[in-house]
Steps between C-alpha positions, in 0.01 A plus 500: 500500500378701203307295244667473160247512213624501139268660248411370155329760280324373189396660170365276222608196702863615504725610784509880476599800708394863473692813594307717747180327392532624142371244248699668224819418693465123505785251524419142397720221636566177315444273803156352544307598815484133607876446462572812704253392769665157527842662541370709786346194662831313474656783704252442781247769412157414643285772347485674164311804375351493149395828339267475201595826330250439220230456761604810691470713188177337379325494837450121510756216518633352177793270578329236714687232303835626631364489855379145444831385353704640790259359757513156334876480446614638836401456863526868582219713633391725215369853540318625190410854405414712200145606416315318777178694550222245564422194710509304176858612436601381846325165456677444168835594652452245777382240251818550297721453804539833677549483876436870550401794281611861482267775378537873447248676274190347661611633839467852357200450273293279730633527855207319657545199274871472576432539873241222477763265358694526827201339667383258231844363404693585816769761559775238449389453138469861381781754451438867430728648235547863598734640238573870486640755258604825672306394807170435316357156429543375142282220358428306177858384461611840634356667190235695690585740780248578773472781752502257794815520711690184588451529876132597468442191286675263738327654802157424354577129478700495821176593674338201329755237598750487212810299593713494183586804291735499202622851439713641222635841414426483127782738415749260661378192318719337239788749513726332759564816699386371836162485677333803654624420850348816649155401376525157663631647825196728516256221416640254754497768768144609431354150446698267731246215477510475120739261328654715227647343187749737339512497122698709254859613469678219685862479378688276738523296818575823688167649388316192626681512834420871533131430438510226764657744749220748431244235593364404159372139511564402139684614190384448142768532234538427131734708289787474750512128424427519127777756449752307711518728804362221718622148424350162582779462757393826662142383516607164642701677770196704596287187526753342738 
């Protein structure tokens, strides 16, 4: 069964969503991140993904206190990402309650360091965020485009034992027009041993079922719930 992973994105400690990774197109929601997390847990969700958007833009995590609050007030496994670039960042994330971490920019800027984390922390604890805009990897909260292709990037870490890869088509994120199914089909076919987590564009239960049929192992969603396209009842049905 595909793993259901709600996403909580945070700016200035508040629940926020961006459109296509654009910080000038921010929507702030009135609900607190902790309250939202508890609602998901009540539906049977076992894992949640926290994105520190301030940290992603700055290049080092900022919202550790939100991570700590969610870890303390729920029993869910918490994945934390956004600006993690050093061993110290990882240690602090674990200290504040993260179960796993997701990193993106460091895997481009310091490939050897990221690859070393797979050994030092274990491949079950580290997720590669490979997010692409027009087929090229985008980092620093998607504000900086690189010349590295998505498949080239994943292949490098596939050869070094990566198990979990979260991948987004940036242009699909936050607009509720559906995931890039073709991209995921190609990735699953080329890298059958990697557990792909699809993120960006999910609109409905049908999208999630389609991703499961493709062979994606997990789906990360946010705006579909916050805008009412996915309800708590829908999420509960998926968990059953």
